[in-house]
DSSP file (Angstrom, degrees, kcal/mol; ACC not computed):
  #  RESIDUE AA STRUCTURE BP1 BP2  ACC     N-H-->O    O-->H-N    N-H-->O    O-->H-N    TCO  KAPPA ALPHA  PHI   PSI    X-CA   Y-CA   Z-CA
    1    1 A X     >        0   0    0      0, 0.0     4,-1.5     0, 0.0     3,-0.3   0.000 360.0 360.0 360.0 146.6    0.0    0.0    0.0
    2    2 A X  H  >  +     0   0    0      1,-0.2     4,-1.2     2,-0.2     5,-0.1   0.886 360.0  51.5 -60.0 -40.9    1.2    3.5   -0.8
    3    3 A X  H  > S+     0   0    0      1,-0.2     4,-0.8     2,-0.2    -1,-0.2   0.770 104.7  57.2 -78.3 -18.0    0.7    4.8    2.8
    4    4 A X  H  4 S+     0   0    0     -3,-0.3     3,-0.5     2,-0.2    -1,-0.2   0.908 107.4  48.8 -69.1 -39.6    2.7    2.0    4.3
    5    5 A X  H  < S+     0   0    0     -4,-1.5    -2,-0.2     1,-0.2    -1,-0.2   0.800 121.6  33.4 -71.4 -24.6    5.6    2.9    2.2
    6    6 A X  H  < S+     0   0    0     -4,-1.2   153,-0.8   152,-0.1     2,-0.4   0.323  97.9  91.8-110.7   6.7    5.4    6.5    3.1
    7    7 A X  E  <  -A  158   0A   0     -4,-0.8     2,-0.6    -3,-0.5   151,-0.2  -0.897  66.6-136.4-114.4 141.0    4.2    6.6    6.7
    8    8 A X  E     -A  157   0A   0    149,-3.2   148,-2.9    -2,-0.4   149,-1.1  -0.824  30.3-176.0 -92.2 112.8    6.5    6.5    9.8
    9    9 A X  E     -A  155   0A   0     -2,-0.6     2,-0.7   146,-0.3   146,-0.2  -0.916  24.1-150.9-118.9 133.8    4.9    4.0   12.3
   10   10 A X  E >   -A  154   0A   0    144,-2.7   144,-1.8    -2,-0.4     3,-1.3  -0.882  14.3-173.7-103.1  95.2    6.2    3.3   15.8
   11   11 A X  T 3  S+     0   0    0     -2,-0.7    -1,-0.1     1,-0.2     3,-0.1   0.572  83.3  45.2 -67.3  -8.3    5.1   -0.5   16.2
   12   12 A X  T >> S+     0   0    0      1,-0.1     3,-2.1   142,-0.1     4,-0.8   0.404  82.5 102.1-111.0  -0.5    6.2   -0.5   19.9
   13   13 A X  H X> S+     0   0    0     -3,-1.3     4,-1.3     1,-0.3     3,-1.0   0.878  78.8  52.3 -60.3 -36.5    4.7    2.8   21.0
   14   14 A X  H 34 S+     0   0    0     -4,-0.3    -1,-0.3     1,-0.2     5,-0.1   0.497  95.8  68.2 -81.8  -1.2    1.8    1.4   22.7
   15   15 A X  H <4 S+     0   0    0     -3,-2.1    -1,-0.2     1,-0.1    -2,-0.2   0.753 115.4  31.0 -73.4 -30.1    4.0   -1.0   24.9
   16   16 A X  H << S+     0   0    0     -3,-1.0     2,-0.3    -4,-0.8    -2,-0.2   0.545 122.7  42.1-108.7 -14.6    5.2    2.2   26.6
   17   17 A X  S  < S-     0   0    0     -4,-1.3     2,-0.1     3,-0.0    -1,-0.1  -0.943  76.2-111.3-135.7 151.9    2.2    4.6   26.4
   18   18 A X        -     0   0    0     -2,-0.3     2,-0.1     1,-0.1    -3,-0.1  -0.470  43.6 -95.5 -78.3 158.3   -1.6    4.5   26.9
   19   19 A X        -     0   0    0     -2,-0.1     2,-0.4    -5,-0.1    -1,-0.1  -0.477  47.4-163.5 -67.4 143.6   -4.0    5.0   23.9
   20   20 A X    >   -     0   0    0     -2,-0.1     3,-1.9    -3,-0.1    30,-0.3  -0.997  25.0-102.8-136.0 142.1   -5.1    8.7   23.7
   21   21 A X  T 3  S+     0   0    0     -2,-0.4    30,-0.2     1,-0.2     3,-0.1  -0.277 106.3  29.2 -52.9 136.1   -7.9   10.5   21.9
   22   22 A X  T 3  S+     0   0    0     28,-3.5    -1,-0.2     1,-0.3    29,-0.1   0.096  87.1 125.4 103.3 -27.3   -6.6   12.2   18.8
   23   23 A X    <   -     0   0    0     -3,-1.9    27,-3.1    26,-0.1     2,-0.6  -0.358  58.3-127.4 -73.9 151.5   -3.8    9.9   18.0
   24   24 A X  E     -B   49   0A   0    131,-0.4   131,-3.6    25,-0.2     2,-0.3  -0.846  28.1-165.3-100.3 124.9   -3.5    8.2   14.6
   25   25 A X  E     -BC  48 154A   0     23,-3.1    23,-1.9    -2,-0.6     2,-0.5  -0.837  18.8-138.1-118.6 150.9   -3.1    4.5   14.6
   26   26 A X  E     +BC  47 153A   0    127,-2.7   126,-3.3    -2,-0.3   127,-0.7  -0.904  39.1 173.7 -99.4 121.3   -2.1    1.9   12.0
   27   27 A X  E     -BC  46 151A   0     19,-3.2    19,-2.2    -2,-0.5     2,-0.3  -0.931  40.3-111.6-139.3 153.8   -4.3   -1.2   12.2
   28   28 A X  E     -B   45   0A   0    122,-2.5    17,-0.3    -2,-0.3     2,-0.2  -0.667  50.7-111.3 -80.9 137.2   -5.3   -4.5   10.7
   29   29 A X        -     0   0    0     15,-2.6     2,-0.1    -2,-0.3    -1,-0.1  -0.460  29.9-130.8 -73.7 136.8   -8.7   -4.1    9.3
   30   30 A X        -     0   0    0     -2,-0.2     2,-0.1     1,-0.1    -1,-0.1  -0.384  33.5 -91.5 -77.2 163.9  -11.4   -6.1   11.3
   31   31 A X        -     0   0    0     -2,-0.1     2,-0.3   112,-0.0    -1,-0.1  -0.456  52.3-172.4 -70.2 145.9  -13.8   -8.3    9.4
   32   32 A X        -     0   0    0     -2,-0.1     2,-1.4    -3,-0.1     3,-0.1  -0.886  37.8 -76.9-138.6 174.5  -17.1   -6.4    8.4
   33   33 A X    >>  -     0   0    0     -2,-0.3     4,-1.9   109,-0.3     3,-0.6  -0.536  40.4-173.8 -74.4  88.0  -20.5   -7.2    6.9
   34   34 A X  T 34 S+     0   0    0     -2,-1.4    -1,-0.2     1,-0.3     6,-0.1   0.817  84.2  56.3 -58.9 -30.9  -19.7   -7.5    3.1
   35   35 A X  T >4 S+     0   0    0      1,-0.2     3,-0.6     2,-0.2    -1,-0.3   0.902 108.1  46.5 -70.0 -34.7  -23.4   -7.8    2.3
   36   36 A X  T <4 S+     0   0    0     -3,-0.6    -2,-0.2     1,-0.2    -1,-0.2   0.874 128.2  27.4 -73.4 -34.5  -24.1   -4.4    4.0
   37   37 A X  T >< S+     0   0    0     -4,-1.9     3,-1.3     1,-0.1    -1,-0.2  -0.525  71.1 159.5-125.6  65.9  -21.1   -2.8    2.2
   38   38 A X  T <  S+     0   0    0     -3,-0.6    -1,-0.1     1,-0.3    -2,-0.1   0.792  73.9  55.3 -60.8 -31.5  -20.6   -4.7   -1.1
   39   39 A X  T 3  S+     0   0    0      2,-0.0    -1,-0.3     0, 0.0     2,-0.2   0.681  85.4 100.6 -77.1 -17.8  -18.7   -2.0   -2.8
   40   40 A X    <   +     0   0    0     -3,-1.3     2,-0.4    -6,-0.1    -3,-0.1  -0.467  43.1 173.7 -66.3 126.7  -16.0   -1.8    0.0
   41   41 A X        -     0   0    0     -2,-0.2     2,-0.3     0, 0.0    -3,-0.0  -0.944  13.5-168.6-132.6 121.4  -12.8   -3.6   -0.8
   42   42 A X        -     0   0    0     -2,-0.4     4,-0.1     1,-0.1     2,-0.1  -0.784  20.4-129.3-111.8 143.7  -10.1   -3.0    1.8
   43   43 A X        -     0   0    0     -2,-0.3   -14,-0.1     2,-0.3    -1,-0.1  -0.251  43.5 -97.2 -68.3 179.5   -6.5   -3.7    2.0
   44   44 A X  S    S+     0   0    0    -16,-0.1   -15,-2.6    -2,-0.1     2,-0.3   0.733 103.3  41.8 -72.2 -21.9   -5.3   -5.6    5.0
   45   45 A X  E     +B   28   0A   0    -17,-0.3     2,-0.3     2,-0.0    -2,-0.3  -0.883  61.1 171.1-128.9 156.5   -4.2   -2.4    6.9
   46   46 A X  E     -B   27   0A   0    -19,-2.2   -19,-3.2    -2,-0.3     2,-0.4  -0.930  22.6-132.4-150.3 170.0   -5.6    1.1    7.4
   47   47 A X  E     +B   26   0A   0     -2,-0.3     2,-0.3   -21,-0.2   -21,-0.2  -0.989  32.0 151.3-130.0 142.5   -5.0    4.3    9.5
   48   48 A X  E     -B   25   0A   0    -23,-1.9   -23,-3.1    -2,-0.4     2,-0.5  -0.945  41.6 -97.3-156.5 171.9   -7.6    6.3   11.3
   49   49 A X  E     -BD  24 130A   0     81,-2.1    81,-2.2    -2,-0.3     2,-0.3  -0.853  30.9-117.2-105.7 134.8   -7.8    8.5   14.4
   50   50 A X  E     + D   0 129A   0    -27,-3.1   -28,-3.5    -2,-0.5    79,-0.2  -0.493  40.8 160.1 -63.9 124.3   -8.8    7.5   18.0
   51   51 A X  E     +     0   0A   0     77,-3.2     2,-0.3     1,-0.3    78,-0.2   0.554  62.8  29.9-117.3 -15.9  -11.9    9.4   18.9
   52   52 A X  E     - D   0 128A   0     76,-1.3    76,-2.2   -32,-0.1    -1,-0.3  -0.994  67.7-151.3-141.9 142.1  -13.3    7.3   21.8
   53   53 A X    >   -     0   0    0     -2,-0.3     3,-2.2    74,-0.2    69,-0.3  -0.674  42.8 -63.8-110.0 167.3  -11.6    5.2   24.4
   54   54 A X  T 3  S+     0   0    0     72,-0.5    69,-0.2     1,-0.3    70,-0.2  -0.120 121.7  19.1 -49.0 133.0  -12.7    2.0   26.3
   55   55 A X  T 3  S+     0   0    0     67,-3.9    -1,-0.3     1,-0.3     2,-0.2   0.309  98.6 117.2  92.0 -16.0  -15.6    2.7   28.7
   56   56 A X    <   -     0   0    0     -3,-2.2    66,-3.8    66,-0.2     2,-0.5  -0.584  62.3-130.2 -93.9 153.3  -16.7    5.9   26.9
   57   57 A X  E     -E  121   0B   0     64,-0.2    11,-3.5    -2,-0.2    12,-0.4  -0.870  26.8-169.7-104.3 131.6  -19.9    6.4   25.2
   58   58 A X  E     +EF 120  67B   0     62,-2.3    62,-1.5    -2,-0.5     2,-0.3  -0.924  11.6 163.4-120.1 144.0  -19.8    7.8   21.6
   59   59 A X  E     - F   0  66B   0      7,-1.8     7,-3.1    -2,-0.4     2,-0.4  -0.967  25.0-140.3-150.6 162.8  -22.5    9.1   19.3
   60   60 A X  E     -EF 117  65B   0     57,-2.0    57,-2.5    -2,-0.3     2,-0.4  -0.999  15.8-177.8-128.3 129.7  -22.7   11.2   16.1
   61   61 A X  E >  S- F   0  64B   0      3,-2.4     3,-1.4    -2,-0.4    55,-0.2  -0.971  73.4 -24.6-125.1 116.9  -25.5   13.9   15.5
   62   62 A X  T 3  S-     0   0    0     -2,-0.4    54,-0.2     1,-0.3    52,-0.2   0.903 129.2 -43.9  53.7  42.9  -25.6   15.7   12.2
   63   63 A X  T 3  S+     0   0    0     52,-2.2    16,-2.6     1,-0.2     2,-0.5   0.531 114.5 113.7  86.7   2.2  -22.0   15.2   11.6
   64   64 A X  E <   -FG  61  78B   0     -3,-1.4    -3,-2.4    51,-0.3     2,-0.3  -0.935  58.6-137.0-113.3 130.7  -20.7   16.0   15.1
   65   65 A X  E     -F   60   0B   0     12,-3.3     7,-2.6    -2,-0.5     2,-0.4  -0.688  16.3-163.4 -85.8 139.5  -19.1   13.4   17.4
   66   66 A X  E     -FH  59  71B   0     -7,-3.1    -7,-1.8    -2,-0.3     2,-0.4  -0.946   3.1-163.4-112.9 143.9  -20.1   13.4   21.1
   67   67 A X  E >  S-FH  58  70B   0      3,-2.9     3,-2.5    -2,-0.4    -9,-0.2  -0.999  81.3 -14.0-124.2 125.8  -18.1   11.7   23.7
   68   68 A X  T 3  S-     0   0    0    -11,-3.5    -1,-0.1    -2,-0.4   -10,-0.1   0.901 129.7 -58.9  45.8  41.9  -19.8   11.0   27.1
   69   69 A X  T 3  S+     0   0    0    -12,-0.4     2,-0.5     1,-0.2    -1,-0.3   0.623 114.1 119.8  61.7  16.2  -22.4   13.5   25.8
   70   70 A X  E <  S-H   67   0B   0     -3,-2.5    -3,-2.9     0, 0.0     2,-0.2  -0.934  74.0-109.5-109.8 132.2  -19.9   16.3   25.4
   71   71 A X  E     -H   66   0B   0     -2,-0.5     2,-1.3    -5,-0.2    -5,-0.2  -0.498  26.9-127.5 -60.6 122.9  -19.3   17.8   22.0
   72   72 A X        -     0   0    0     -7,-2.6     2,-1.6     5,-0.2    -7,-0.3  -0.669  28.5-160.0 -84.5  95.9  -15.8   16.6   20.8
   73   73 A X        +     0   0    0     -2,-1.3     2,-0.3     3,-0.1    -1,-0.1  -0.578  48.9  95.6 -83.5  77.0  -14.6   20.3   19.9
   74   74 A X  S >  S-     0   0    0     -2,-1.6     3,-2.1     1,-0.1     4,-0.4  -0.962  89.1 -97.4-155.2 165.4  -11.7   19.6   17.5
   75   75 A X  G >  S+     0   0    0     -2,-0.3     3,-0.9     1,-0.3    -1,-0.1   0.847 124.6  49.4 -53.1 -37.3  -11.2   19.5   13.8
   76   76 A X  G 3  S+     0   0    0      1,-0.2    -1,-0.3    -3,-0.0     4,-0.1   0.473  95.0  70.9 -81.7  -2.5  -11.6   15.7   13.9
   77   77 A X  G <  S+     0   0    0     -3,-2.1   -12,-3.3    -5,-0.1     2,-0.4   0.475  96.0  65.4 -93.0  -2.0  -14.7   15.7   16.0
   78   78 A X  B <  S-G   64   0B   0     -3,-0.9   -14,-0.2    -4,-0.4    56,-0.1  -0.933  92.5-105.4-116.2 142.2  -16.7   17.1   12.9
   79   79 A X        -     0   0    0    -16,-2.6     7,-0.5    -2,-0.4     2,-0.3  -0.370  42.3-165.2 -61.2 140.6  -17.4   15.5    9.6
   80   80 A X        +     0   0    0     52,-0.2    55,-1.0     5,-0.2     2,-0.3  -0.914  16.9 176.5-130.2 155.8  -15.2   16.9    6.9
   81   81 A X  B >  S+I   84   0C   0      3,-2.6     3,-1.8    -2,-0.3    52,-0.0  -0.925  74.5   1.2-156.2 135.8  -15.2   16.9    3.1
   82   82 A X  T 3  S-     0   0    0     -2,-0.3     3,-0.1     1,-0.3    51,-0.0   0.820 131.4 -56.5  56.1  38.9  -12.9   18.6    0.7
   83   83 A X  T 3  S+     0   0    0      1,-0.2     2,-0.3     6,-0.0    -1,-0.3   0.507 119.6  92.9  83.5   1.9  -10.9   20.1    3.6
   84   84 A X  B <   -I   81   0C   0     -3,-1.8    -3,-2.6     4,-0.0    -1,-0.2  -0.906  64.3-135.3-131.3 154.2  -13.8   21.7    5.2
   85   85 A X     >  -     0   0    0     -2,-0.3     4,-2.4    -5,-0.2     5,-0.2  -0.400  49.9 -82.1 -93.1-175.6  -16.5   20.9    7.9
   86   86 A X  H  > S+     0   0    0     -7,-0.5     4,-1.9     1,-0.2     5,-0.1   0.904 129.7  48.1 -56.1 -51.3  -20.1   21.7    7.5
   87   87 A X  H  > S+     0   0    0      1,-0.2     4,-2.0     2,-0.2    -1,-0.2   0.930 112.3  50.4 -53.6 -49.3  -19.9   25.3    8.5
   88   88 A X  H  > S+     0   0    0      1,-0.3     4,-2.0     2,-0.2    -1,-0.2   0.877 109.6  50.4 -64.4 -34.7  -16.9   25.9    6.2
   89   89 A X  H  X S+     0   0    0     -4,-2.4     4,-1.4     1,-0.2    -1,-0.3   0.850 107.0  54.0 -72.0 -29.4  -18.7   24.3    3.3
   90   90 A X  H  X S+     0   0    0     -4,-1.9     4,-1.1    -3,-0.2    -2,-0.2   0.908 108.3  51.5 -64.3 -41.0  -21.8   26.6    4.0
   91   91 A X  H  X S+     0   0    0     -4,-2.0     4,-0.9     1,-0.2     3,-0.3   0.868 109.6  48.5 -68.0 -36.6  -19.5   29.6    3.8
   92   92 A X  H  X S+     0   0    0     -4,-2.0     4,-1.0     1,-0.2    -1,-0.2   0.790 102.6  64.4 -69.7 -28.9  -18.1   28.4    0.4
   93   93 A X  H  < S+     0   0    0     -4,-1.4     3,-0.3     1,-0.2    -1,-0.2   0.855  99.9  50.6 -58.3 -37.8  -21.7   27.9   -0.8
   94   94 A X  H  < S+     0   0    0     -4,-1.1    -1,-0.2    -3,-0.3    -2,-0.2   0.816 107.6  55.1 -73.4 -30.4  -22.3   31.6   -0.5
   95   95 A X  H  < S+     0   0    0     -4,-0.9     2,-0.7     1,-0.1    -1,-0.2   0.680  99.3  68.1 -73.1 -23.2  -19.2   32.4   -2.5
   96   96 A X     <  +     0   0    0     -4,-1.0    -1,-0.1    -3,-0.3     6,-0.1  -0.820  43.4 167.5-106.9  94.1  -20.2   30.2   -5.5
   97   97 A X        +     0   0    0     -2,-0.7    -1,-0.1     4,-0.1     2,-0.1   0.657  47.0 115.0 -81.7 -10.8  -23.0   31.3   -7.6
   98   98 A X     >  -     0   0    0      1,-0.1     4,-2.2    -3,-0.1     5,-0.2  -0.395  67.0-138.2 -57.3 129.7  -22.0   28.7  -10.2
   99   99 A X  H  > S+     0   0    0      1,-0.2     4,-2.4     2,-0.2     5,-0.2   0.907  97.7  47.9 -63.2 -46.2  -24.7   26.1  -10.4
  100  100 A X  H  > S+     0   0    0      2,-0.2     4,-2.2     1,-0.2    -1,-0.2   0.929 115.2  42.8 -64.0 -47.2  -22.5   23.1  -10.7
  101  101 A X  H  > S+     0   0    0      1,-0.2     4,-2.5     2,-0.2     5,-0.2   0.888 114.8  51.8 -68.0 -36.5  -20.2   24.0   -7.8
  102  102 A X  H  X S+     0   0    0     -4,-2.2     4,-2.2     2,-0.2    -1,-0.2   0.898 108.7  50.4 -62.0 -42.0  -23.2   25.0   -5.7
  103  103 A X  H  X S+     0   0    0     -4,-2.4     4,-2.5     2,-0.2     5,-0.3   0.941 110.6  49.6 -67.8 -44.7  -24.9   21.8   -6.4
  104  104 A X  H  X S+     0   0    0     -4,-2.2     4,-2.3     1,-0.2    -2,-0.2   0.942 113.0  46.5 -57.4 -46.0  -21.6   19.8   -5.3
  105  105 A X  H  X S+     0   0    0     -4,-2.5     4,-2.3     1,-0.2    -1,-0.2   0.855 111.5  51.9 -66.7 -34.9  -21.3   21.9   -2.1
  106  106 A X  H  X S+     0   0    0     -4,-2.2     4,-2.1    -5,-0.2    -1,-0.2   0.864 110.8  48.9 -71.6 -32.3  -25.1   21.3   -1.3
  107  107 A X  H  X S+     0   0    0     -4,-2.5     4,-2.2     2,-0.2    -2,-0.2   0.913 112.1  48.3 -73.9 -40.0  -24.6   17.6   -1.8
  108  108 A X  H  X S+     0   0    0     -4,-2.3     4,-2.4    -5,-0.3    -2,-0.2   0.900 112.4  48.4 -58.8 -44.2  -21.5   17.5    0.5
  109  109 A X  H  X S+     0   0    0     -4,-2.3     4,-2.6     1,-0.2     5,-0.2   0.943 111.6  48.4 -63.4 -45.5  -23.3   19.4    3.1
  110  110 A X  H  X S+     0   0    0     -4,-2.1     4,-1.0     2,-0.2    -2,-0.2   0.843 113.1  49.4 -64.4 -36.1  -26.3   17.2    3.0
  111  111 A X  H >< S+     0   0    0     -4,-2.2     3,-0.6     2,-0.2     4,-0.4   0.965 113.3  45.0 -62.4 -55.2  -24.1   14.1    3.2
  112  112 A X  H >< S+     0   0    0     -4,-2.4     3,-1.1     1,-0.2    -2,-0.2   0.857 111.8  51.9 -58.8 -43.8  -22.2   15.3    6.1
  113  113 A X  H 3< S+     0   0    0     -4,-2.6    -1,-0.2     1,-0.2   -51,-0.2   0.736 102.3  62.0 -62.8 -26.7  -25.3   16.5    8.0
  114  114 A X  T << S+     0   0    0     -4,-1.0     2,-0.6    -3,-0.6    -1,-0.2   0.630  73.4 116.0 -81.4 -10.3  -26.8   13.1    7.5
  115  115 A X    <   +     0   0    0     -3,-1.1   -52,-2.2    -4,-0.4     2,-0.3  -0.438  40.8 156.0 -55.7 108.8  -23.9   11.4    9.5
  116  116 A X        +     0   0    0     -2,-0.6     2,-0.3   -55,-0.2   -55,-0.2  -0.994  18.5 172.6-136.4 144.1  -25.8    9.9   12.6
  117  117 A X  E     -E   60   0B   0    -57,-2.5   -57,-2.0    -2,-0.3     3,-0.1  -0.940  32.5-119.0-149.2 129.9  -24.9    7.1   14.9
  118  118 A X  E     -     0   0B   0     -2,-0.3   -60,-0.1   -59,-0.2   -57,-0.0  -0.341  43.6 -87.1 -63.2 149.7  -26.8    6.2   18.1
  119  119 A X  E     +     0   0B   0    -60,-0.1     2,-0.3   -62,-0.1   -60,-0.2  -0.285  54.9 164.8 -55.6 134.1  -25.0    6.3   21.4
  120  120 A X  E     -E   58   0B   0    -62,-1.5   -62,-2.3    -3,-0.1     2,-0.4  -0.977  37.5-111.6-151.2 154.8  -23.1    3.3   22.5
  121  121 A X  E     -E   57   0B   0     -2,-0.3     2,-0.6   -64,-0.2   -64,-0.2  -0.673  31.4-125.3 -87.8 126.6  -20.5    2.4   25.1
  122  122 A X        -     0   0    0    -66,-3.8   -67,-3.9    -2,-0.4   -66,-0.2  -0.677  34.6-121.5 -74.6 121.9  -17.1    1.5   23.7
  123  123 A X    >   -     0   0    0     -2,-0.6     3,-1.2   -69,-0.2   -67,-0.1  -0.011  29.3 -89.5 -57.0 155.1  -16.2   -2.0   25.1
  124  124 A X  T 3  S+     0   0    0      1,-0.2    -1,-0.2   -70,-0.2     3,-0.1  -0.458 116.5  30.0 -61.9 140.3  -13.1   -2.8   27.2
  125  125 A X  T 3  S+     0   0    0      1,-0.3    23,-3.1    -2,-0.1    24,-0.4   0.622 110.4  88.4  86.9   8.0  -10.3   -3.7   24.9
  126  126 A X  E <   -J  147   0D   0     -3,-1.2   -72,-0.5    21,-0.3     2,-0.3  -0.883  52.8-162.3-138.5 161.0  -11.5   -1.5   22.1
  127  127 A X  E     -J  146   0D   0     19,-2.0    19,-2.7    -2,-0.3     2,-0.5  -0.918  23.7-123.5-133.7 168.0  -11.4    2.1   20.6
  128  128 A X  E     -D   52   0A   0    -76,-2.2   -77,-3.2    -2,-0.3   -76,-1.3  -0.964  32.5-171.9-114.9 124.5  -13.5    3.9   18.2
  129  129 A X  E     -D   50   0A   0     -2,-0.5    11,-2.3    15,-0.3    12,-0.4  -0.875  11.1-177.4-119.1 148.1  -11.6    5.3   15.2
  130  130 A X  E     -D   49   0A   0    -81,-2.2   -81,-2.1    -2,-0.3     2,-0.1  -0.996  27.0-121.5-139.5 138.6  -12.6    7.6   12.4
  131  131 A X        -     0   0    0     -2,-0.4     6,-0.1   -83,-0.2     3,-0.1  -0.443  27.5-117.5 -76.1 151.1  -10.6    8.8    9.4
  132  132 A X  S    S+     0   0    0      1,-0.2     2,-0.8    -2,-0.1   -52,-0.2   0.855 109.9  52.4 -61.0 -35.3  -10.1   12.6    9.0
  133  133 A X  S >> S-     0   0    0      1,-0.2     3,-1.5   -54,-0.1     4,-0.9  -0.829  74.6-170.1-104.5  92.0  -12.0   12.7    5.7
  134  134 A X  T 34 S+     0   0    0     -2,-0.8     3,-0.3   -54,-0.3    -1,-0.2   0.767  79.1  62.0 -60.6 -37.6  -15.2   11.0    6.7
  135  135 A X  T 34 S+     0   0    0    -55,-1.0    -1,-0.3     1,-0.2   -54,-0.1   0.812 115.0  33.9 -54.7 -33.4  -16.5   10.7    3.0
  136  136 A X  T <4 S+     0   0    0     -3,-1.5     2,-0.4    -5,-0.0    -2,-0.2   0.494  99.4  98.8-103.0  -8.9  -13.5    8.5    2.1
  137  137 A X     <  -     0   0    0     -4,-0.9     2,-0.7    -3,-0.3   -89,-0.1  -0.689  51.9-159.1 -99.5 140.0  -12.9    6.6    5.2
  138  138 A X        +     0   0    0     -2,-0.4     2,-0.1     3,-0.1    -3,-0.0  -0.916  46.5 130.3-104.7 103.2  -14.0    3.1    6.2
  139  139 A X  S >> S-     0   0    0     -2,-0.7     4,-2.2    -5,-0.1     3,-1.9  -0.424  70.5 -45.9-144.2-153.0  -13.9    3.1   10.0
  140  140 A X  H 3> S+     0   0    0    -11,-2.3     4,-1.6     1,-0.3   -10,-0.1   0.746 120.9  70.4 -69.6 -17.6  -15.7    2.3   13.2
  141  141 A X  H 34 S+     0   0    0    -12,-0.4    -1,-0.3     1,-0.1     4,-0.1   0.875 115.3  28.5 -55.9 -31.9  -18.9    3.9   11.9
  142  142 A X  H <4 S+     0   0    0     -3,-1.9  -109,-0.3     2,-0.2    -2,-0.2   0.853 135.2  26.2 -98.8 -44.7  -18.9    1.0    9.6
  143  143 A X  H  < S-     0   0    0     -4,-2.2    -3,-0.2     1,-0.3    -2,-0.1   0.427 100.8-127.9-102.7  -6.0  -17.2   -1.9   11.5
  144  144 A X     <  -     0   0    0     -4,-1.6   -15,-0.3    -5,-0.4    -1,-0.3  -0.382  61.4  -3.4  85.0-168.7  -17.8   -0.9   15.0
  145  145 A X  S    S-     0   0    0    -17,-0.1     2,-0.4    -2,-0.1   -17,-0.2  -0.394  74.4-123.5 -69.3 142.2  -15.2   -0.5   17.9
  146  146 A X  E     -J  127   0D   0    -19,-2.7   -19,-2.0     1,-0.0     2,-0.1  -0.696  23.9-117.9 -88.4 128.5  -11.8   -1.5   16.8
  147  147 A X  E >   -J  126   0D   0     -2,-0.4     3,-1.2   -21,-0.2     4,-0.3  -0.499  18.5-131.5 -63.5 137.6  -10.2   -4.3   19.0
  148  148 A X  G >  S+     0   0    0    -23,-3.1     3,-1.4     1,-0.2    -1,-0.1   0.788 106.4  63.1 -58.3 -31.1   -7.0   -2.9   20.6
  149  149 A X  G 3  S+     0   0    0    -24,-0.4    -1,-0.2     1,-0.3  -121,-0.1   0.705  92.4  65.5 -72.6 -17.7   -5.1   -6.1   19.5
  150  150 A X  G <  S+     0   0    0     -3,-1.2  -122,-2.5  -123,-0.1     2,-0.3   0.722  79.5  99.2 -72.2 -18.3   -5.8   -5.0   15.9
  151  151 A X  E <   - C   0  27A   0     -3,-1.4  -124,-0.3    -4,-0.3     3,-0.1  -0.557  48.9-176.8 -79.0 125.8   -3.6   -1.8   16.4
  152  152 A X  E     -     0   0A   0   -126,-3.3     2,-0.2     1,-0.3  -125,-0.2   0.366  58.9 -48.4-105.8   1.3    0.0   -2.4   15.0
  153  153 A X  E     - C   0  26A   0   -127,-0.7  -127,-2.7  -141,-0.1    -1,-0.3  -0.811  60.9 -71.4 150.9 170.8    1.4    0.9   16.0
  154  154 A X  E     -AC  10  25A   0   -144,-1.8  -144,-2.7    -2,-0.2     2,-0.7  -0.719  42.8-125.1 -93.3 139.6    1.1    4.8   16.2
  155  155 A X  E     -A    9   0A   0   -131,-3.6  -131,-0.4    -2,-0.3  -146,-0.3  -0.788  26.5-178.0 -85.0 123.2    1.5    6.8   13.2
  156  156 A X  E     -     0   0A   0   -148,-2.9     2,-0.3    -2,-0.7  -147,-0.2   0.703  49.0 -74.3 -91.1 -27.9    4.1    9.3   13.7
  157  157 A X  E     -A    8   0A   0   -149,-1.1  -149,-3.2     2,-0.0     2,-0.4  -0.962  46.6 -74.7 155.3-171.4    4.1   11.2   10.4
  158  158 A X  E     -A    7   0A   0     -2,-0.3  -151,-0.2  -151,-0.2     3,-0.1  -0.977  43.6-121.9-119.4 133.7    5.0   11.1    6.8
  159  159 A X        -     0   0    0   -153,-0.8    -2,-0.0    -2,-0.4     3,-0.0  -0.426  40.9 -89.0 -70.0 153.7    8.6   11.5    5.7
  160  160 A X        -     0   0    0      1,-0.1     2,-0.7    -2,-0.1    -1,-0.1  -0.256  41.2-114.0 -65.2 149.7    9.5   14.3    3.2
  161  161 A X    >   -     0   0    0      1,-0.1     3,-1.7    -3,-0.1    -1,-0.1  -0.776  18.9-152.4 -91.1 113.3    9.2   13.5   -0.3
  162  162 A X  T 3  S+     0   0    0     -2,-0.7    -1,-0.1     1,-0.3    -2,-0.1   0.610  95.6  55.1 -64.8 -13.7   12.7   13.6   -1.9
  163  163 A X  T 3  S+     0   0    0      2,-0.0    -1,-0.3    -3,-0.0     2,-0.2   0.540  87.5  97.6 -94.1  -8.4   11.2   14.5   -5.2
  164  164 A X    <         0   0    0     -3,-1.7    -4,-0.0     1,-0.1     0, 0.0  -0.525 360.0 360.0 -78.4 148.2    9.3   17.6   -3.9
  165  165 A X              0   0    0     -2,-0.2    -1,-0.1     0, 0.0    -3,-0.0   0.330 360.0 360.0-119.3 360.0   10.9   21.0   -4.4
């Protein structure tokens, strides 16, 4: 996978440190309901961000994550598309009178606002993960809480591209 080749991962990080909200983890994809998501084909490994820890209650209302009934007030606590959250897309909508761009923005806003998930408690030995671009991510919203034993390490970053100038 491309991100495996370009991502710096510490496979031993969680032997020395606890899991924390906001950290990006590299994990083995769990099995999922292929009948419910027939178009999803996954590689063996993925990366996503931890948003809820064992014992916490997580829910999503109109594209906003709540943990233990408190709004997760961070960029990763809100649904994103094209680099913007719902409010940012609404601001862009005003700037674009062009019908095609306006239609695309309206569809993106509608899609993000439709993101809903009933509250549930993250079981012991699991975390709840979401990708930063919700539209493109296949994560705990789809396969449920991620077993901690599936996590292969913490993502530390991406090395500089030697071809970039």
